[in-house]
C-alpha positions as CSV (number, residue, x, y, z in Angstrom):
1,M,0.0,0.0,0.0
2,R,1.4,3.5,-1.0
3,L,0.7,6.5,1.1
4,T,-0.3,9.6,-0.9
5,H,0.2,13.1,0.0
6,R,-3.5,13.5,1.1
7,D,-3.3,10.4,3.3
8,V,-0.4,12.0,5.2
9,V,-2.3,15.5,5.4
10,V,-5.5,13.6,6.9
11,A,-3.3,11.6,9.4
12,L,-1.5,14.8,10.7
13,S,-4.9,16.4,10.8
14,A,-6.4,13.8,12.8
15,V,-3.3,13.6,15.3
16,A,-3.5,17.6,15.6
17,V,-7.3,17.7,16.4
18,T,-7.0,14.5,18.8
19,C,-4.1,16.3,20.7
20,S,-6.0,19.7,20.6
21,A,-9.3,18.2,22.1
22,G,-7.0,16.4,25.0
23,L,-5.2,19.6,25.7
24,L,-8.8,21.6,25.7
25,A,-10.4,18.6,27.8
26,Q,-7.7,19.5,30.9
27,A,-8.9,22.6,32.7
28,P,-6.2,24.6,33.4
29,A,-5.1,23.9,37.2
30,K,-5.5,26.9,39.5
31,T,-2.5,28.2,41.6
32,I,-2.5,26.8,45.1
33,I,-3.1,29.5,47.7
34,G,0.0,29.3,50.2
35,P,1.0,31.3,52.8
36,S,-0.7,34.8,52.2
37,V,-1.7,38.3,53.7
38,W,-4.7,40.3,52.4
39,D,-4.7,44.1,53.5
40,Y,-8.6,44.9,53.9
41,N,-7.8,48.6,52.7
42,D,-6.0,47.0,49.8
43,L,-9.0,45.0,48.5
44,P,-10.7,46.3,45.4
45,V,-14.5,47.2,46.2
46,T,-17.0,46.2,43.6
47,R,-20.4,48.0,44.3
48,T,-23.7,45.8,43.9
49,D,-27.3,46.8,44.2
50,V,-27.4,45.9,47.8
51,G,-24.1,47.1,48.9
52,A,-20.2,46.1,48.1
53,V,-18.3,43.2,48.0
54,R,-14.5,42.7,48.4
55,S,-13.1,39.2,46.8
56,V,-10.4,38.0,48.7
57,A,-9.1,34.5,47.2
58,D,-10.5,31.7,45.2
59,G,-8.4,28.7,44.7
60,P,-7.3,25.5,46.3
61,T,-4.7,25.2,49.0
62,A,-2.7,22.2,50.2
63,T,-5.4,20.7,51.9
64,L,-8.5,22.1,50.2
65,D,-10.1,21.4,46.9
66,E,-11.4,25.0,47.1
67,L,-11.1,28.0,49.4
68,E,-13.1,31.1,48.4
69,M,-13.3,34.2,50.8
70,H,-14.9,37.5,50.4
71,I,-16.2,40.3,52.4
72,T,-19.6,41.6,51.9
73,T,-21.1,44.9,53.0
74,L,-24.8,45.0,53.3
75,N,-26.9,48.2,53.3
76,P,-29.7,48.7,55.9
77,G,-32.9,46.8,54.9
78,N,-31.2,44.4,52.2
79,T,-30.4,40.9,52.0
80,S,-27.5,39.6,49.6
81,H,-29.8,36.9,48.0
82,P,-32.9,34.8,49.2
83,P,-32.2,31.8,51.5
84,H,-30.6,28.9,49.8
85,K,-28.3,26.2,50.4
86,H,-25.3,24.6,48.8
87,P,-22.9,21.6,49.4
88,N,-19.9,23.4,50.6
89,E,-19.7,24.3,54.5
90,E,-19.4,28.4,55.0
91,L,-18.2,30.5,57.8
92,V,-19.7,34.1,58.3
93,I,-17.8,36.3,60.6
94,I,-19.9,39.8,61.5
95,R,-17.4,42.6,61.3
96,E,-20.0,45.4,61.9
97,G,-23.7,46.2,61.8
98,T,-26.8,43.8,63.1
99,V,-28.0,41.0,61.0
100,E,-30.3,38.6,61.3
101,T,-29.3,34.9,59.9
102,L,-31.5,32.0,59.2
103,S,-30.1,29.1,61.1
104,N,-31.5,25.6,61.3
105,G,-34.7,27.3,60.4
106,V,-34.9,30.0,62.8
107,W,-33.8,33.6,62.3
108,K,-31.3,34.9,64.8
109,R,-30.1,38.6,65.5
110,L,-26.3,39.0,65.8
111,G,-23.8,41.7,65.9
112,P,-20.0,42.7,65.6
113,G,-17.8,39.3,66.4
114,S,-20.5,36.7,66.2
115,I,-19.9,33.8,64.0
116,I,-22.1,31.9,61.9
117,L,-21.5,28.3,60.3
118,N,-23.6,27.2,57.5
119,A,-23.4,23.5,57.3
120,S,-23.5,21.7,54.2
121,N,-26.9,21.7,52.4
122,S,-28.6,23.5,55.1
123,L,-31.0,26.4,54.3
124,H,-29.5,29.8,55.2
125,G,-29.9,33.4,54.6
126,L,-28.8,36.8,56.0
127,R,-30.3,40.3,56.0
128,N,-29.4,43.5,57.6
129,V,-31.7,44.5,60.3
130,G,-29.8,47.4,61.4
131,T,-29.8,51.2,60.6
132,T,-26.1,51.3,59.3
133,P,-24.3,49.2,56.7
134,A,-23.5,45.5,57.8
135,T,-19.9,44.0,56.8
136,Y,-19.1,40.2,57.2
137,H,-16.5,37.9,56.3
138,V,-17.5,34.8,54.3
139,I,-15.4,31.8,54.3
140,N,-16.3,29.0,52.0
141,W,-14.4,25.5,51.4
142,K,-14.5,22.3,49.5
143,T,-12.6,19.0,50.5
144,P,-12.9,15.7,48.9
145,A,-15.5,14.9,51.3
146,T,-17.8,17.7,50.0
147,P,-21.0,16.3,48.5
148,K,-21.4,17.1,44.6
149,E,-23.7,19.9,43.5
């Protein structure tokens, strides 16, 4: 059997397409978050309809599949979103203001220094019930034990 120029071009094209598909199928690996320091005053502020958010970090660490942190400022009388649930666990630390959080089916009033743990797949929500903006730090994480979405 004799190979023609056309046969070679078709074979090389098939190899190129196969290699390209393999590369595209591999999601680029996110950089591991190592020792880090974030200055609150240096974090860019993104204004929202209900206040503002400062994104801190979003990526894997040495022991977590994902670590996502942000700081939300919620204007008086507002909620960031309706009560919801998600498979990852979430820690919320109130920095300033007065909020109510939905936890285990009950709305609870909290102030500065208070801590909320939203367990995996638990219905939760947060609203600013004070007369000043409420600011809180949110820390989300996923591990191999985190249920799938």
